[in-house]
VMD Tcl script that draws the C-alpha trace (Angstrom):
set ca {
  {-0.18 -0.05 -0.07}
  {1.46 3.57 -0.96}
  {2.00 6.11 1.95}
  {-0.56 8.87 2.13}
  {1.11 12.18 1.14}
  {1.41 14.64 4.01}
  {-0.19 17.85 3.99}
  {3.20 19.69 3.34}
  {3.92 17.52 0.06}
  {0.60 18.32 -1.16}
  {0.68 22.16 -0.54}
  {4.02 21.97 -2.46}
  {2.53 20.25 -5.31}
  {-0.16 22.94 -5.36}
  {2.49 25.55 -5.24}
  {4.66 23.99 -8.26}
  {1.41 23.66 -10.02}
  {0.39 27.17 -9.69}
  {4.13 28.43 -10.48}
  {4.20 26.30 -13.80}
  {1.01 26.16 -15.06}
  {-0.99 29.22 -13.34}
  {-4.13 28.78 -14.98}
  {-4.20 24.83 -14.12}
  {-7.36 23.72 -12.07}
  {-6.30 22.59 -8.68}
  {-9.36 21.97 -7.22}
  {-8.62 18.13 -6.56}
  {-5.33 18.82 -5.13}
  {-6.85 21.41 -2.67}
  {-9.77 18.66 -1.52}
  {-6.67 16.23 -1.33}
  {-4.91 18.70 0.86}
  {-8.19 19.40 3.19}
  {-8.62 15.35 3.50}
  {-4.80 15.05 4.46}
  {-5.38 17.71 7.02}
  {-8.15 16.13 8.52}
  {-6.65 12.75 8.71}
  {-3.42 14.06 10.29}
  {-5.74 15.81 13.07}
  {-7.52 12.59 13.52}
  {-4.13 10.39 13.80}
  {-2.72 12.76 16.00}
  {-5.93 13.14 18.08}
  {-6.13 9.44 18.48}
  {-2.82 8.54 19.37}
  {-3.18 10.72 22.68}
  {-6.24 8.65 23.88}
  {-6.43 4.81 25.01}
  {-7.57 2.54 22.36}
  {-11.46 2.69 20.97}
  {-13.65 -0.17 21.43}
  {-15.50 -1.52 18.28}
  {-18.52 0.20 19.08}
  {-16.73 3.51 19.11}
  {-14.82 2.82 16.14}
  {-17.98 2.17 14.20}
  {-19.93 5.19 15.76}
  {-16.85 7.45 14.39}
  {-16.62 5.76 11.20}
  {-20.74 6.66 10.61}
  {-20.15 10.14 11.71}
  {-17.45 10.47 9.29}
  {-19.26 8.75 6.44}
  {-22.32 11.16 7.17}
  {-24.62 8.57 8.43}
  {-25.01 9.03 12.03}
  {-27.35 11.98 13.47}
}
mol new
graphics top color blue
foreach p $ca { graphics top sphere $p radius 0.5 }
foreach p [lrange $ca 0 end-1] q [lrange $ca 1 end] { graphics top cylinder $p $q radius 0.2 }
display resetview
């Protein structure tokens, strides 16, 4: 499995794209950047707390997917 790019790597890719192709559409890269920032935050937050139960993991997965209210 390929390693997920860091937010910094994606931001650099956006900067390079804008520098060499100022009119290029970077919407997908911006979306990828936002997702990477969220993933980084979630990983860092989860690492500070005890492991979650299976039920807690399922509930959080539903919230992220937009299915739990």
